[in-house]
N, C-alpha and C positions, 0 to 999 in steps of 0.2 A: 697495251696490253695489260688484263686486269689480273697479276701475279700476284707472289708473295713466296718467300721463304722465312721458317723459323727452327732455331734448334733449343733443344730443355738439357739441362745438363747438374743432374743432380745426383745423391746419395741413392735414390732410389729409381731412377730412369735418366739413359741418355737415349734423346729423339732429336731427330730431323724431319720437317715435312715442308714439300712444297706443293702450291695448289696455284692454277690458272683455270681463274674463274672462264675461261671463254675458250674451253678444251671442246674436244671431242671424247670424253670420258674416260681417256688411257689412266691408268693407273699399276701402281706399284708398293703393296702396302706388306710390309712384313713388321710385325710386330711379335712372334715368338705365341702367337695364339690365333690358332688359324682359324676360327670361327669368328672372333674380332676382324680381322682381315681379310673376310669374303663379305662381314658386313661394311668396312672401310670401303672396299672396291665398292659394291652396290651404292653406296654413298657418287662415289665421283661419277659412275658411271651413269647413273643415273638422273644425276645432277647436271651431268656434259660438264665435269669438270676433269681438267687432269689433275690428278692427285699422284705424290709421293709419300710413304708414311715409311719413316724408318725409326723403329723403337726398337730397346733391349732393354729389363727391366728386372724386378728380382721377384722372379714369378716363383721362386723356390720357396719365398714368403707366404705369394697372394698374385691374384691379377687385380686388384684392385688401383695400384700405384702406376700402372703402364695405361689401362684404361682411362683412369681420369685424366692422367699428366697428358696422354693426346688429345682428348679433349679438351685438354688448357691451351694446347698450344698450334691446334688445329680451327679452334675459336678467334686466336689471335690473328696468325697467319690467314682468317677468311674475311676478320677485318681490315687488316692492311689491304690483302687483295681489292676490296670492296671502293675503300678507297674514300672519297667524298660523297658517294651515293648519287652522284647529281644525275639526274635523268631513271633512273630507278623505278620499278613498279612500287616496292616497298612493301606490299601487300601481299598475301597469298596462303591457298588452303585447299585442299583434296582430301579425296578420299580411296585410299588405298589399298584391295584385295591380294591377298593370298592365298588360297584354297578357301577355305574355311575360315579364315582372320580378315579383319576390317580395321580399318585405322585410318580413324580421322586427321590430319593433322593443320595445322592454321598458324601461318608467323608473321612478322613484322621487322624490317628490319630500321629501328624504332631509335637504337644508343640505348634503350633500357630494358636491362636483363631480365627475364622474369620465364621462366619454368612452371607448367601444369601440365604436370605426370601421371594421368591419367590409366595405369595398364598394370594389368595382374595377369599373374601364369600360373601355370599351373603347378609348379613347384619343382619339378625335374632341371637340373642343367644341361647346360646340351654336352653331349657325351664327343671328348676328343682328346687329343693330348695336346696339353694340359685340358680338362672341363672349362665349360666358360659360365659362369652365376649369368644369370638373366640380370642379376637386380646390378650387376655393375651397368648397365645401359644408362637406368635414372641416372646413374654420377658421371658416367658419359656426358649426358646430353645436358644436363648441369652446368659442370665443366666447359662445355663448347657455350652455351646462351652466354653465362656469367664473361667469358672472355671475347665472345666477336660482340654481347651487348644487342641482342635481339631479344624479341618476347616469343616464345615458345608454346605452343598449346598440342599435345600428341594423348588422342585417347583412343580408346581402345574401346570397339563399338562390338568386337566378339573375335571371340578365336580358340580353339582348345590346345593345340600345337604352338610349346613355346617356341621351335626354332619359327614356324609361318609368322608369329604374331611381333617375334624380332626384325624379320628380315621386311614384311609388311611397314613396320617404324620406319626403318630407314630409306626404306624405296619412297616412302611418305613425305621426311622431310626432305631429300635430294629431288621430289619433284616440285616441292613448295620453295627450296632453293632456287632452283632452276629459274621456276616462274618471277621469283620476287625481284632477283639480280640483271633480270632483264631489263634493258635500255631502252624505254620507248619515250620519251623526251629529253627535253635538257634541262629543264629546270627543278629543283631539290621539291620533293612529292613532301612539302612541310608547312604547312602554317608556320610554326614558329622561325624559320628560315634554316635550322640547324635538326640535323638525325645525329 
């Protein structure tokens, strides 16, 4: 089984994550940010991962620390669960719509962290208690990419509704991850001999 668990304990956040790549999409995510929980749920469900995220952070100051630190820890756990990457498909891309929103996603389990994030929002926050700032999505993906060591491109083709744009992004990355981690052979998919 390709799984991992990780914890992070700082003055700003306390986070525990468990991930199983070959799961069935069961999730249990509690960060104190209901909309972010919903997005992490999409990531697990559409990625086919079993995912548990328990986080508490200094939300009285801002949501930034909780979102970024969750990305850091999730990326680290994902990398650990992926292991030596022998046999994985490695590359994946897709287009995912959600009503009027359309997001293109491409990724490579390259071992080289890089994020291209080309997503603009109409400007409003996601209402909730507390509200969710859409700008934090880029911080989450950057943290995830840097700690997992993958290349990820996310481009918004179109969209008017902030919720739809963000959700299509999480679903798109989830489906690409699901495809990329699929074991299709026995060798390492790299001419370098390492990923």
